[in-house]
Steps between C-alpha positions, in 0.01 A plus 500: 500500500865441423773659716594740220135599461486577874795735455338661195179550702675699776487838318132443419421422863700805612306719256169367632608561859667841465383685188161358412314674786639836380437449129130423528269262319487627143614188317374462144505121508350223712687347679734780597854492363649391833248216539565403136875496567469273802267263316726491192804425715312224680366337181795540265810544715750783513598544135171470315309657791730802495462525122119494529510759778721740304279457193192580709659811655601627156135475387390724786506845339234754398465358149504139621204280570310424815274232640553141607846364419568167667832318503515256205529129575 
């Protein structure tokens, strides 16, 4: 993971540590959005990984899909 990707991953790790236990486990997708974000940042770096993460979060709404959504290669 690049240094910029490590910095971009800090809010995701903070969310998983602080807020995730309070929110619960009702994610529509597999893997969860936070796991997807960390994997996207690791595979694609800070810019494209952040883009993929934001795109995934925007799909997470009541009229959106659900199921398995892996990080593209």
